[in-house]
PDB file of N, H, CA, C and O in Angstrom:
ATOM      1  N   MET A   1     157.977 144.001  81.998  1.00  0.00           N
ATOM      2  CA  MET A   1     158.787 144.629  83.024  1.00  0.00           C
ATOM      3  C   MET A   1     159.454 145.871  82.433  1.00  0.00           C
ATOM      4  O   MET A   1     159.974 145.843  81.318  1.00  0.00           O
ATOM      5  N   LYS A   2     159.428 146.945  83.192  1.00  0.00           N
ATOM      6  H   LYS A   2     159.005 146.968  84.098  1.00  0.00           H
ATOM      7  CA  LYS A   2     159.989 148.196  82.697  1.00  0.00           C
ATOM      8  C   LYS A   2     161.508 148.180  82.822  1.00  0.00           C
ATOM      9  O   LYS A   2     162.075 147.636  83.770  1.00  0.00           O
ATOM     10  N   LYS A   3     162.140 148.793  81.834  1.00  0.00           N
ATOM     11  H   LYS A   3     161.680 149.234  81.064  1.00  0.00           H
ATOM     12  CA  LYS A   3     163.588 148.962  81.906  1.00  0.00           C
ATOM     13  C   LYS A   3     163.901 150.073  82.895  1.00  0.00           C
ATOM     14  O   LYS A   3     163.066 150.942  83.147  1.00  0.00           O
ATOM     15  N   GLN A   4     165.091 150.047  83.448  1.00  0.00           N
ATOM     16  H   GLN A   4     165.770 149.342  83.244  1.00  0.00           H
ATOM     17  CA  GLN A   4     165.500 151.051  84.423  1.00  0.00           C
ATOM     18  C   GLN A   4     165.344 152.456  83.850  1.00  0.00           C
ATOM     19  O   GLN A   4     164.929 153.369  84.564  1.00  0.00           O
ATOM     20  N   SER A   5     165.670 152.642  82.570  1.00  0.00           N
ATOM     21  H   SER A   5     166.007 151.900  81.991  1.00  0.00           H
ATOM     22  CA  SER A   5     165.596 153.971  81.966  1.00  0.00           C
ATOM     23  C   SER A   5     164.156 154.424  81.742  1.00  0.00           C
ATOM     24  O   SER A   5     163.900 155.624  81.645  1.00  0.00           O
ATOM     25  N   ASP A   6     163.199 153.472  81.659  1.00  0.00           N
ATOM     26  H   ASP A   6     163.407 152.497  81.738  1.00  0.00           H
ATOM     27  CA  ASP A   6     161.801 153.810  81.424  1.00  0.00           C
ATOM     28  C   ASP A   6     161.061 154.200  82.702  1.00  0.00           C
ATOM     29  O   ASP A   6     159.959 154.743  82.638  1.00  0.00           O
ATOM     30  N   MET A   7     161.646 153.932  83.833  1.00  0.00           N
ATOM     31  H   MET A   7     162.541 153.490  83.884  1.00  0.00           H
ATOM     32  CA  MET A   7     160.967 154.196  85.098  1.00  0.00           C
ATOM     33  C   MET A   7     160.967 155.689  85.401  1.00  0.00           C
ATOM     34  O   MET A   7     161.985 156.362  85.242  1.00  0.00           O
ATOM     35  N   ASN A   8     159.837 156.195  85.833  1.00  0.00           N
ATOM     36  H   ASN A   8     159.010 155.648  85.962  1.00  0.00           H
ATOM     37  CA  ASN A   8     159.717 157.583  86.236  1.00  0.00           C
ATOM     38  C   ASN A   8     159.918 157.619  87.746  1.00  0.00           C
ATOM     39  O   ASN A   8     158.953 157.571  88.509  1.00  0.00           O
ATOM     40  N   ASP A   9     161.159 157.704  88.168  1.00  0.00           N
ATOM     41  H   ASP A   9     161.943 157.743  87.549  1.00  0.00           H
ATOM     42  CA  ASP A   9     161.506 157.617  89.580  1.00  0.00           C
ATOM     43  C   ASP A   9     161.586 159.016  90.171  1.00  0.00           C
ATOM     44  O   ASP A   9     162.207 159.915  89.605  1.00  0.00           O
ATOM     45  N   GLU A  10     160.937 159.181  91.332  1.00  0.00           N
ATOM     46  H   GLU A  10     160.432 158.451  91.792  1.00  0.00           H
ATOM     47  CA  GLU A  10     160.943 160.479  91.987  1.00  0.00           C
ATOM     48  C   GLU A  10     162.025 160.586  93.061  1.00  0.00           C
ATOM     49  O   GLU A  10     162.084 161.581  93.783  1.00  0.00           O
ATOM     50  N   LEU A  11     162.872 159.578  93.170  1.00  0.00           N
ATOM     51  H   LEU A  11     162.824 158.770  92.583  1.00  0.00           H
ATOM     52  CA  LEU A  11     163.938 159.589  94.164  1.00  0.00           C
ATOM     53  C   LEU A  11     164.990 160.626  93.795  1.00  0.00           C
ATOM     54  O   LEU A  11     165.410 160.714  92.641  1.00  0.00           O
ATOM     55  N   ARG A  12     165.400 161.387  94.756  1.00  0.00           N
ATOM     56  H   ARG A  12     165.060 161.315  95.694  1.00  0.00           H
ATOM     57  CA  ARG A  12     166.393 162.428  94.505  1.00  0.00           C
ATOM     58  C   ARG A  12     167.733 161.805  94.128  1.00  0.00           C
ATOM     59  O   ARG A  12     168.058 160.712  94.592  1.00  0.00           O
ATOM     60  N   PRO A  13     168.508 162.482  93.297  1.00  0.00           N
ATOM     61  CA  PRO A  13     169.804 161.946  92.862  1.00  0.00           C
ATOM     62  C   PRO A  13     170.764 161.672  94.019  1.00  0.00           C
ATOM     63  O   PRO A  13     171.583 160.757  93.938  1.00  0.00           O
ATOM     64  N   GLU A  14     170.669 162.453  95.088  1.00  0.00           N
ATOM     65  H   GLU A  14     170.004 163.196  95.154  1.00  0.00           H
ATOM     66  CA  GLU A  14     171.590 162.233  96.224  1.00  0.00           C
ATOM     67  C   GLU A  14     171.254 160.956  96.998  1.00  0.00           C
ATOM     68  O   GLU A  14     172.042 160.510  97.832  1.00  0.00           O
ATOM     69  N   TYR A  15     170.099 160.376  96.725  1.00  0.00           N
ATOM     70  H   TYR A  15     169.459 160.739  96.047  1.00  0.00           H
ATOM     71  CA  TYR A  15     169.718 159.119  97.360  1.00  0.00           C
ATOM     72  C   TYR A  15     169.908 157.952  96.393  1.00  0.00           C
ATOM     73  O   TYR A  15     169.031 157.096  96.274  1.00  0.00           O
ATOM     74  N   ASP A  16     171.007 157.915  95.727  1.00  0.00           N
ATOM     75  H   ASP A  16     171.719 158.610  95.824  1.00  0.00           H
ATOM     76  CA  ASP A  16     171.293 156.879  94.745  1.00  0.00           C
ATOM     77  C   ASP A  16     171.488 155.533  95.450  1.00  0.00           C
ATOM     78  O   ASP A  16     172.411 155.373  96.249  1.00  0.00           O
ATOM     79  N   LEU A  17     170.624 154.582  95.153  1.00  0.00           N
ATOM     80  H   LEU A  17     169.874 154.713  94.505  1.00  0.00           H
ATOM     81  CA  LEU A  17     170.687 153.265  95.785  1.00  0.00           C
ATOM     82  C   LEU A  17     171.472 152.252  94.953  1.00  0.00           C
ATOM     83  O   LEU A  17     171.641 151.105  95.368  1.00  0.00           O
ATOM     84  N   GLU A  18     171.940 152.663  93.807  1.00  0.00           N
ATOM     85  H   GLU A  18     171.802 153.594  93.471  1.00  0.00           H
ATOM     86  CA  GLU A  18     172.654 151.757  92.909  1.00  0.00           C
ATOM     87  C   GLU A  18     173.822 151.035  93.597  1.00  0.00           C
ATOM     88  O   GLU A  18     173.956 149.823  93.431  1.00  0.00           O
ATOM     89  N   PRO A  19     174.667 151.732  94.359  1.00  0.00           N
ATOM     90  CA  PRO A  19     175.763 151.011  95.022  1.00  0.00           C
ATOM     91  C   PRO A  19     175.266 149.956  96.026  1.00  0.00           C
ATOM     92  O   PRO A  19     175.901 148.917  96.204  1.00  0.00           O
ATOM     93  N   LEU A  20     174.146 150.229  96.668  1.00  0.00           N
ATOM     94  H   LEU A  20     173.630 151.073  96.523  1.00  0.00           H
ATOM     95  CA  LEU A  20     173.617 149.271  97.641  1.00  0.00           C
ATOM     96  C   LEU A  20     172.994 148.052  96.975  1.00  0.00           C
ATOM     97  O   LEU A  20     172.995 146.955  97.535  1.00  0.00           O
ATOM     98  N   LEU A  21     172.466 148.255  95.782  1.00  0.00           N
ATOM     99  H   LEU A  21     172.465 149.146  95.328  1.00  0.00           H
ATOM    100  CA  LEU A  21     171.717 147.195  95.112  1.00  0.00           C
ATOM    101  C   LEU A  21     172.508 146.479  94.019  1.00  0.00           C
ATOM    102  O   LEU A  21     171.956 145.615  93.339  1.00  0.00           O
ATOM    103  N   LYS A  22     173.776 146.813  93.833  1.00  0.00           N
ATOM    104  H   LYS A  22     174.225 147.515  94.386  1.00  0.00           H
ATOM    105  CA  LYS A  22     174.526 146.243  92.714  1.00  0.00           C
ATOM    106  C   LYS A  22     174.695 144.725  92.848  1.00  0.00           C
ATOM    107  O   LYS A  22     174.780 144.038  91.831  1.00  0.00           O
ATOM    108  N   ASN A  23     174.745 144.190  94.054  1.00  0.00           N
ATOM    109  H   ASN A  23     174.676 144.748  94.880  1.00  0.00           H
ATOM    110  CA  ASN A  23     174.888 142.749  94.243  1.00  0.00           C
ATOM    111  C   ASN A  23     173.591 142.105  94.731  1.00  0.00           C
ATOM    112  O   ASN A  23     173.598 140.958  95.180  1.00  0.00           O
ATOM    113  N   ALA A  24     172.493 142.828  94.646  1.00  0.00           N
ATOM    114  H   ALA A  24     172.488 143.760  94.281  1.00  0.00           H
ATOM    115  CA  ALA A  24     171.211 142.326  95.149  1.00  0.00           C
ATOM    116  C   ALA A  24     170.659 141.236  94.236  1.00  0.00           C
ATOM    117  O   ALA A  24     170.854 141.260  93.021  1.00  0.00           O
ATOM    118  N   THR A  25     169.973 140.292  94.843  1.00  0.00           N
ATOM    119  H   THR A  25     169.814 140.272  95.830  1.00  0.00           H
ATOM    120  CA  THR A  25     169.321 139.215  94.101  1.00  0.00           C
ATOM    121  C   THR A  25     167.838 139.265  94.410  1.00  0.00           C
ATOM    122  O   THR A  25     167.440 139.175  95.572  1.00  0.00           O
ATOM    123  N   ARG A  26     167.013 139.410  93.373  1.00  0.00           N
ATOM    124  H   ARG A  26     167.337 139.484  92.430  1.00  0.00           H
ATOM    125  CA  ARG A  26     165.570 139.489  93.557  1.00  0.00           C
ATOM    126  C   ARG A  26     165.030 138.127  93.986  1.00  0.00           C
ATOM    127  O   ARG A  26     165.318 137.107  93.360  1.00  0.00           O
ATOM    128  N   GLY A  27     164.245 138.127  95.059  1.00  0.00           N
ATOM    129  H   GLY A  27     164.011 138.956  95.567  1.00  0.00           H
ATOM    130  CA  GLY A  27     163.619 136.891  95.531  1.00  0.00           C
ATOM    131  C   GLY A  27     164.575 135.929  96.205  1.00  0.00           C
ATOM    132  O   GLY A  27     164.304 134.730  96.268  1.00  0.00           O
ATOM    133  N   LYS A  28     165.667 136.423  96.700  1.00  0.00           N
ATOM    134  H   LYS A  28     165.887 137.397  96.649  1.00  0.00           H
ATOM    135  CA  LYS A  28     166.707 135.572  97.284  1.00  0.00           C
ATOM    136  C   LYS A  28     166.169 134.690  98.410  1.00  0.00           C
ATOM    137  O   LYS A  28     166.581 133.537  98.534  1.00  0.00           O
ATOM    138  N   TYR A  29     165.270 135.205  99.221  1.00  0.00           N
ATOM    139  H   TYR A  29     164.936 136.142  99.121  1.00  0.00           H
ATOM    140  CA  TYR A  29     164.750 134.459 100.362  1.00  0.00           C
ATOM    141  C   TYR A  29     163.283 134.075 100.188  1.00  0.00           C
ATOM    142  O   TYR A  29     162.648 133.655 101.155  1.00  0.00           O
ATOM    143  N   ALA A  30     162.733 134.207  98.997  1.00  0.00           N
ATOM    144  H   ALA A  30     163.249 134.549  98.211  1.00  0.00           H
ATOM    145  CA  ALA A  30     161.311 133.951  98.771  1.00  0.00           C
ATOM    146  C   ALA A  30     160.927 132.513  99.101  1.00  0.00           C
ATOM    147  O   ALA A  30     159.897 132.289  99.737  1.00  0.00           O
ATOM    148  N   GLN A  31     161.722 131.540  98.688  1.00  0.00           N
ATOM    149  H   GLN A  31     162.558 131.722  98.171  1.00  0.00           H
ATOM    150  CA  GLN A  31     161.387 130.144  98.943  1.00  0.00           C
ATOM    151  C   GLN A  31     161.442 129.835 100.440  1.00  0.00           C
ATOM    152  O   GLN A  31     160.561 129.151 100.962  1.00  0.00           O
ATOM    153  N   GLN A  32     162.458 130.328 101.128  1.00  0.00           N
ATOM    154  H   GLN A  32     163.174 130.884 100.704  1.00  0.00           H
ATOM    155  CA  GLN A  32     162.555 130.102 102.578  1.00  0.00           C
ATOM    156  C   GLN A  32     161.378 130.743 103.298  1.00  0.00           C
ATOM    157  O   GLN A  32     160.844 130.164 104.244  1.00  0.00           O
ATOM    158  N   TYR A  33     160.973 131.912 102.869  1.00  0.00           N
ATOM    159  H   TYR A  33     161.406 132.382 102.101  1.00  0.00           H
ATOM    160  CA  TYR A  33     159.844 132.592 103.491  1.00  0.00           C
ATOM    161  C   TYR A  33     158.566 131.795 103.273  1.00  0.00           C
ATOM    162  O   TYR A  33     157.783 131.599 104.203  1.00  0.00           O
ATOM    163  N   ALA A  34     158.359 131.340 102.053  1.00  0.00           N
ATOM    164  H   ALA A  34     158.995 131.499 101.298  1.00  0.00           H
ATOM    165  CA  ALA A  34     157.146 130.596 101.732  1.00  0.00           C
ATOM    166  C   ALA A  34     157.065 129.283 102.511  1.00  0.00           C
ATOM    167  O   ALA A  34     155.973 128.863 102.892  1.00  0.00           O
ATOM    168  N   GLU A  35     158.191 128.636 102.750  1.00  0.00           N
ATOM    169  H   GLU A  35     159.079 128.978 102.441  1.00  0.00           H
ATOM    170  CA  GLU A  35     158.201 127.380 103.485  1.00  0.00           C
ATOM    171  C   GLU A  35     157.791 127.580 104.940  1.00  0.00           C
ATOM    172  O   GLU A  35     157.239 126.669 105.558  1.00  0.00           O
ATOM    173  N   GLY A  36     158.051 128.747 105.484  1.00  0.00           N
ATOM    174  H   GLY A  36     158.498 129.487 104.981  1.00  0.00           H
ATOM    175  CA  GLY A  36     157.723 129.018 106.877  1.00  0.00           C
ATOM    176  C   GLY A  36     156.399 129.713 107.057  1.00  0.00           C
ATOM    177  O   GLY A  36     156.084 130.174 108.154  1.00  0.00           O
ATOM    178  N   THR A  37     155.621 129.797 106.005  1.00  0.00           N
ATOM    179  H   THR A  37     155.877 129.422 105.113  1.00  0.00           H
ATOM    180  CA  THR A  37     154.361 130.521 106.051  1.00  0.00           C
ATOM    181  C   THR A  37     153.203 129.580 105.765  1.00  0.00           C
ATOM    182  O   THR A  37     153.269 128.755 104.853  1.00  0.00           O
ATOM    183  N   ASN A  38     152.148 129.711 106.548  1.00  0.00           N
ATOM    184  H   ASN A  38     152.094 130.381 107.288  1.00  0.00           H
ATOM    185  CA  ASN A  38     150.953 128.914 106.335  1.00  0.00           C
ATOM    186  C   ASN A  38     149.769 129.868 106.368  1.00  0.00           C
ATOM    187  O   ASN A  38     149.262 130.204 107.438  1.00  0.00           O
ATOM    188  N   LEU A  39     149.339 130.295 105.209  1.00  0.00           N
ATOM    189  H   LEU A  39     149.751 130.022 104.340  1.00  0.00           H
ATOM    190  CA  LEU A  39     148.246 131.260 105.121  1.00  0.00           C
ATOM    191  C   LEU A  39     146.936 130.545 104.838  1.00  0.00           C
ATOM    192  O   LEU A  39     146.884 129.604 104.047  1.00  0.00           O
ATOM    193  N   VAL A  40     145.892 131.002 105.489  1.00  0.00           N
ATOM    194  H   VAL A  40     145.935 131.767 106.132  1.00  0.00           H
ATOM    195  CA  VAL A  40     144.553 130.457 105.286  1.00  0.00           C
ATOM    196  C   VAL A  40     143.613 131.629 105.096  1.00  0.00           C
ATOM    197  O   VAL A  40     143.631 132.580 105.877  1.00  0.00           O
ATOM    198  N   LEU A  41     142.797 131.564 104.067  1.00  0.00           N
ATOM    199  H   LEU A  41     142.782 130.791 103.432  1.00  0.00           H
ATOM    200  CA  LEU A  41     141.820 132.615 103.814  1.00  0.00           C
ATOM    201  C   LEU A  41     140.564 132.318 104.615  1.00  0.00           C
ATOM    202  O   LEU A  41     139.954 131.261 104.457  1.00  0.00           O
ATOM    203  N   LEU A  42     140.179 133.253 105.475  1.00  0.00           N
ATOM    204  H   LEU A  42     140.675 134.112 105.603  1.00  0.00           H
ATOM    205  CA  LEU A  42     138.990 133.079 106.299  1.00  0.00           C
ATOM    206  C   LEU A  42     137.747 133.539 105.546  1.00  0.00           C
ATOM    207  O   LEU A  42     137.791 134.498 104.776  1.00  0.00           O
ATOM    208  N   ALA A  43     136.661 132.855 105.776  1.00  0.00           N
ATOM    209  H   ALA A  43     136.625 132.076 106.402  1.00  0.00           H
ATOM    210  CA  ALA A  43     135.379 133.288 105.215  1.00  0.00           C
ATOM    211  C   ALA A  43     135.016 134.627 105.851  1.00  0.00           C
ATOM    212  O   ALA A  43     135.401 134.889 106.991  1.00  0.00           O
ATOM    213  N   PRO A  44     134.290 135.468 105.143  1.00  0.00           N
ATOM    214  CA  PRO A  44     133.975 136.807 105.666  1.00  0.00           C
ATOM    215  C   PRO A  44     133.313 136.795 107.043  1.00  0.00           C
ATOM    216  O   PRO A  44     133.638 137.636 107.881  1.00  0.00           O
ATOM    217  N   ASP A  45     132.390 135.859 107.298  1.00  0.00           N
ATOM    218  H   ASP A  45     132.126 135.176 106.618  1.00  0.00           H
ATOM    219  CA  ASP A  45     131.729 135.835 108.603  1.00  0.00           C
ATOM    220  C   ASP A  45     132.693 135.429 109.713  1.00  0.00           C
ATOM    221  O   ASP A  45     132.577 135.904 110.842  1.00  0.00           O
ATOM    222  N   VAL A  46     133.636 134.556 109.397  1.00  0.00           N
ATOM    223  H   VAL A  46     133.730 134.170 108.479  1.00  0.00           H
ATOM    224  CA  VAL A  46     134.638 134.149 110.390  1.00  0.00           C
ATOM    225  C   VAL A  46     135.608 135.300 110.632  1.00  0.00           C
ATOM    226  O   VAL A  46     135.993 135.553 111.774  1.00  0.00           O
ATOM    227  N   ALA A  47     136.002 135.993 109.583  1.00  0.00           N
ATOM    228  H   ALA A  47     135.689 135.788 108.656  1.00  0.00           H
ATOM    229  CA  ALA A  47     136.920 137.121 109.710  1.00  0.00           C
ATOM    230  C   ALA A  47     136.330 138.234 110.574  1.00  0.00           C
ATOM    231  O   ALA A  47     137.067 138.943 111.260  1.00  0.00           O
ATOM    232  N   GLU A  48     135.006 138.392 110.544  1.00  0.00           N
ATOM    233  H   GLU A  48     134.407 137.816 109.987  1.00  0.00           H
ATOM    234  CA  GLU A  48     134.361 139.400 111.399  1.00  0.00           C
ATOM    235  C   GLU A  48     134.481 139.015 112.873  1.00  0.00           C
ATOM    236  O   GLU A  48     134.678 139.876 113.730  1.00  0.00           O
ATOM    237  N   ALA A  49     134.362 137.724 113.161  1.00  0.00           N
ATOM    238  H   ALA A  49     134.202 137.024 112.464  1.00  0.00           H
ATOM    239  CA  ALA A  49     134.418 137.258 114.550  1.00  0.00           C
ATOM    240  C   ALA A  49     135.843 137.256 115.091  1.00  0.00           C
ATOM    241  O   ALA A  49     136.059 137.536 116.271  1.00  0.00           O
ATOM    242  N   PHE A  50     136.821 136.941 114.234  1.00  0.00           N
ATOM    243  H   PHE A  50     136.646 136.713 113.276  1.00  0.00           H
ATOM    244  CA  PHE A  50     138.216 136.854 114.653  1.00  0.00           C
ATOM    245  C   PHE A  50     139.010 137.890 113.873  1.00  0.00           C
ATOM    246  O   PHE A  50     139.475 137.627 112.764  1.00  0.00           O
ATOM    247  N   THR A  51     139.157 139.052 114.457  1.00  0.00           N
ATOM    248  H   THR A  51     138.780 139.265 115.358  1.00  0.00           H
ATOM    249  CA  THR A  51     139.747 140.180 113.735  1.00  0.00           C
ATOM    250  C   THR A  51     141.265 140.223 113.787  1.00  0.00           C
ATOM    251  O   THR A  51     141.876 141.010 113.064  1.00  0.00           O
ATOM    252  N   THR A  52     141.897 139.395 114.627  1.00  0.00           N
ATOM    253  H   THR A  52     141.401 138.756 115.215  1.00  0.00           H
ATOM    254  CA  THR A  52     143.354 139.392 114.706  1.00  0.00           C
ATOM    255  C   THR A  52     143.877 137.966 114.568  1.00  0.00           C
ATOM    256  O   THR A  52     143.158 137.013 114.871  1.00  0.00           O
ATOM    257  N   PRO A  53     145.103 137.809 114.120  1.00  0.00           N
ATOM    258  CA  PRO A  53     145.693 136.468 114.050  1.00  0.00           C
ATOM    259  C   PRO A  53     145.746 135.791 115.425  1.00  0.00           C
ATOM    260  O   PRO A  53     145.595 134.574 115.528  1.00  0.00           O
ATOM    261  N   GLU A  54     145.959 136.578 116.464  1.00  0.00           N
ATOM    262  H   GLU A  54     146.082 137.567 116.380  1.00  0.00           H
ATOM    263  CA  GLU A  54     146.010 136.014 117.818  1.00  0.00           C
ATOM    264  C   GLU A  54     144.666 135.406 118.210  1.00  0.00           C
ATOM    265  O   GLU A  54     144.625 134.350 118.840  1.00  0.00           O
ATOM    266  N   ALA A  55     143.564 136.066 117.842  1.00  0.00           N
ATOM    267  H   ALA A  55     143.597 136.924 117.330  1.00  0.00           H
ATOM    268  CA  ALA A  55     142.231 135.556 118.163  1.00  0.00           C
ATOM    269  C   ALA A  55     141.971 134.239 117.441  1.00  0.00           C
ATOM    270  O   ALA A  55     141.397 133.318 118.022  1.00  0.00           O
ATOM    271  N   VAL A  56     142.383 134.142 116.190  1.00  0.00           N
ATOM    272  H   VAL A  56     142.849 134.891 115.718  1.00  0.00           H
ATOM    273  CA  VAL A  56     142.211 132.900 115.424  1.00  0.00           C
ATOM    274  C   VAL A  56     143.033 131.785 116.070  1.00  0.00           C
ATOM    275  O   VAL A  56     142.534 130.678 116.271  1.00  0.00           O
ATOM    276  N   ASN A  57     144.282 132.075 116.390  1.00  0.00           N
ATOM    277  H   ASN A  57     144.688 132.974 116.226  1.00  0.00           H
ATOM    278  CA  ASN A  57     145.146 131.061 117.000  1.00  0.00           C
ATOM    279  C   ASN A  57     144.604 130.600 118.346  1.00  0.00           C
ATOM    280  O   ASN A  57     144.637 129.406 118.645  1.00  0.00           O
ATOM    281  N   GLU A  58     144.113 131.511 119.153  1.00  0.00           N
ATOM    282  H   GLU A  58     144.086 132.481 118.911  1.00  0.00           H
ATOM    283  CA  GLU A  58     143.564 131.146 120.453  1.00  0.00           C
ATOM    284  C   GLU A  58     142.343 130.234 120.289  1.00  0.00           C
ATOM    285  O   GLU A  58     142.199 129.252 121.018  1.00  0.00           O
ATOM    286  N   ALA A  59     141.477 130.552 119.346  1.00  0.00           N
ATOM    287  H   ALA A  59     141.594 131.350 118.754  1.00  0.00           H
ATOM    288  CA  ALA A  59     140.289 129.724 119.112  1.00  0.00           C
ATOM    289  C   ALA A  59     140.684 128.336 118.620  1.00  0.00           C
ATOM    290  O   ALA A  59     140.109 127.337 119.051  1.00  0.00           O
ATOM    291  N   LEU A  60     141.655 128.271 117.725  1.00  0.00           N
ATOM    292  H   LEU A  60     142.122 129.083 117.375  1.00  0.00           H
ATOM    293  CA  LEU A  60     142.093 126.966 117.221  1.00  0.00           C
ATOM    294  C   LEU A  60     142.779 126.140 118.304  1.00  0.00           C
ATOM    295  O   LEU A  60     142.618 124.921 118.351  1.00  0.00           O
ATOM    296  N   ARG A  61     143.534 126.791 119.163  1.00  0.00           N
ATOM    297  H   ARG A  61     143.664 127.782 119.125  1.00  0.00           H
ATOM    298  CA  ARG A  61     144.153 126.059 120.284  1.00  0.00           C
ATOM    299  C   ARG A  61     143.089 125.490 121.219  1.00  0.00           C
ATOM    300  O   ARG A  61     143.243 124.384 121.738  1.00  0.00           O
ATOM    301  N   LEU A  62     142.013 126.241 121.435  1.00  0.00           N
ATOM    302  H   LEU A  62     141.888 127.139 121.014  1.00  0.00           H
ATOM    303  CA  LEU A  62     140.912 125.760 122.259  1.00  0.00           C
ATOM    304  C   LEU A  62     140.261 124.536 121.615  1.00  0.00           C
ATOM    305  O   LEU A  62     139.937 123.569 122.305  1.00  0.00           O
ATOM    306  N   VAL A  63     140.070 124.574 120.312  1.00  0.00           N
ATOM    307  H   VAL A  63     140.333 125.359 119.751  1.00  0.00           H
ATOM    308  CA  VAL A  63     139.498 123.424 119.599  1.00  0.00           C
ATOM    309  C   VAL A  63     140.424 122.215 119.741  1.00  0.00           C
ATOM    310  O   VAL A  63     139.956 121.102 119.982  1.00  0.00           O
ATOM    311  N   LEU A  64     141.709 122.421 119.597  1.00  0.00           N
ATOM    312  H   LEU A  64     142.090 123.325 119.401  1.00  0.00           H
ATOM    313  CA  LEU A  64     142.666 121.318 119.772  1.00  0.00           C
ATOM    314  C   LEU A  64     142.609 120.749 121.175  1.00  0.00           C
ATOM    315  O   LEU A  64     142.619 119.532 121.363  1.00  0.00           O
ATOM    316  N   HIS A  65     142.549 121.626 122.151  1.00  0.00           N
ATOM    317  H   HIS A  65     142.540 122.614 121.999  1.00  0.00           H
ATOM    318  CA  HIS A  65     142.485 121.189 123.548  1.00  0.00           C
ATOM    319  C   HIS A  65     141.204 120.387 123.797  1.00  0.00           C
ATOM    320  O   HIS A  65     141.245 119.333 124.433  1.00  0.00           O
ATOM    321  N   LEU A  66     140.078 120.881 123.302  1.00  0.00           N
ATOM    322  H   LEU A  66     140.045 121.737 122.786  1.00  0.00           H
ATOM    323  CA  LEU A  66     138.810 120.184 123.495  1.00  0.00           C
ATOM    324  C   LEU A  66     138.777 118.842 122.779  1.00  0.00           C
ATOM    325  O   LEU A  66     138.121 117.911 123.245  1.00  0.00           O
ATOM    326  N   SER A  67     139.471 118.730 121.662  1.00  0.00           N
ATOM    327  H   SER A  67     140.004 119.486 121.284  1.00  0.00           H
ATOM    328  CA  SER A  67     139.482 117.457 120.938  1.00  0.00           C
ATOM    329  C   SER A  67     140.286 116.391 121.673  1.00  0.00           C
ATOM    330  O   SER A  67     140.153 115.205 121.372  1.00  0.00           O
ATOM    331  N   GLN A  68     141.110 116.790 122.622  1.00  0.00           N
ATOM    332  H   GLN A  68     141.218 117.754 122.867  1.00  0.00           H
ATOM    333  CA  GLN A  68     141.922 115.840 123.380  1.00  0.00           C
ATOM    334  C   GLN A  68     141.231 115.366 124.654  1.00  0.00           C
ATOM    335  O   GLN A  68     141.720 114.453 125.318  1.00  0.00           O
ATOM    336  N   ILE A  69     140.108 115.973 125.000  1.00  0.00           N
ATOM    337  H   ILE A  69     139.711 116.715 124.460  1.00  0.00           H
ATOM    338  CA  ILE A  69     139.369 115.563 126.191  1.00  0.00           C
ATOM    339  C   ILE A  69     138.578 114.303 125.862  1.00  0.00           C
ATOM    340  O   ILE A  69     137.813 114.291 124.898  1.00  0.00           O
ATOM    341  N   PRO A  70     138.750 113.241 126.650  1.00  0.00           N
ATOM    342  CA  PRO A  70     138.021 112.010 126.362  1.00  0.00           C
ATOM    343  C   PRO A  70     136.519 112.200 126.546  1.00  0.00           C
ATOM    344  O   PRO A  70     136.072 112.860 127.484  1.00  0.00           O
ATOM    345  N   VAL A  71     135.770 111.624 125.656  1.00  0.00           N
ATOM    346  H   VAL A  71     136.134 111.088 124.894  1.00  0.00           H
ATOM    347  CA  VAL A  71     134.304 111.709 125.705  1.00  0.00           C
ATOM    348  C   VAL A  71     133.794 110.438 126.362  1.00  0.00           C
ATOM    349  O   VAL A  71     134.134 109.330 125.948  1.00  0.00           O
ATOM    350  N   GLN A  72     132.972 110.614 127.396  1.00  0.00           N
ATOM    351  H   GLN A  72     132.696 111.514 127.732  1.00  0.00           H
ATOM    352  CA  GLN A  72     132.383 109.454 128.084  1.00  0.00           C
ATOM    353  C   GLN A  72     130.984 109.260 127.543  1.00  0.00           C
ATOM    354  O   GLN A  72     130.140 110.153 127.624  1.00  0.00           O
ATOM    355  N   HIS A  73     130.750 108.083 126.990  1.00  0.00           N
ATOM    356  H   HIS A  73     131.436 107.358 126.924  1.00  0.00           H
ATOM    357  CA  HIS A  73     129.435 107.773 126.454  1.00  0.00           C
ATOM    358  C   HIS A  73     128.638 107.073 127.547  1.00  0.00           C
ATOM    359  O   HIS A  73     129.146 106.180 128.226  1.00  0.00           O
ATOM    360  N   THR A  74     127.412 107.478 127.706  1.00  0.00           N
ATOM    361  H   THR A  74     126.999 108.203 127.155  1.00  0.00           H
ATOM    362  CA  THR A  74     126.540 106.856 128.708  1.00  0.00           C
ATOM    363  C   THR A  74     125.635 105.845 128.007  1.00  0.00           C
ATOM    364  O   THR A  74     125.175 106.068 126.887  1.00  0.00           O
ATOM    365  N   ALA A  75     125.395 104.746 128.682  1.00  0.00           N
ATOM    366  H   ALA A  75     125.769 104.564 129.592  1.00  0.00           H
ATOM    367  CA  ALA A  75     124.520 103.714 128.120  1.00  0.00           C
ATOM    368  C   ALA A  75     123.075 104.158 128.269  1.00  0.00           C
ATOM    369  O   ALA A  75     122.698 104.739 129.287  1.00  0.00           O
ATOM    370  N   MET A  76     122.282 103.889 127.271  1.00  0.00           N
ATOM    371  H   MET A  76     122.588 103.417 126.445  1.00  0.00           H
ATOM    372  CA  MET A  76     120.872 104.279 127.315  1.00  0.00           C
ATOM    373  C   MET A  76     120.017 103.104 127.643  1.00  0.00           C
ATOM    374  O   MET A  76     118.796 103.233 127.725  1.00  0.00           O
TER     375      MET A  76
END
């Protein structure tokens, strides 16, 4: 990790963020964020078919709905 003095920062001196960040805590909400997140990596062929999170969710809701429909077996 670089020390503050080693960083080549292009921020202008008049935009000094030090007063804003003096009480900051790195990763303060990381655990809470991770607990509320459920990420799944899609296979490339699936990702091509479902290009948005909404499309994936809609397809999965349809699968859930279809799994709740009772299946009637016919006697042979």
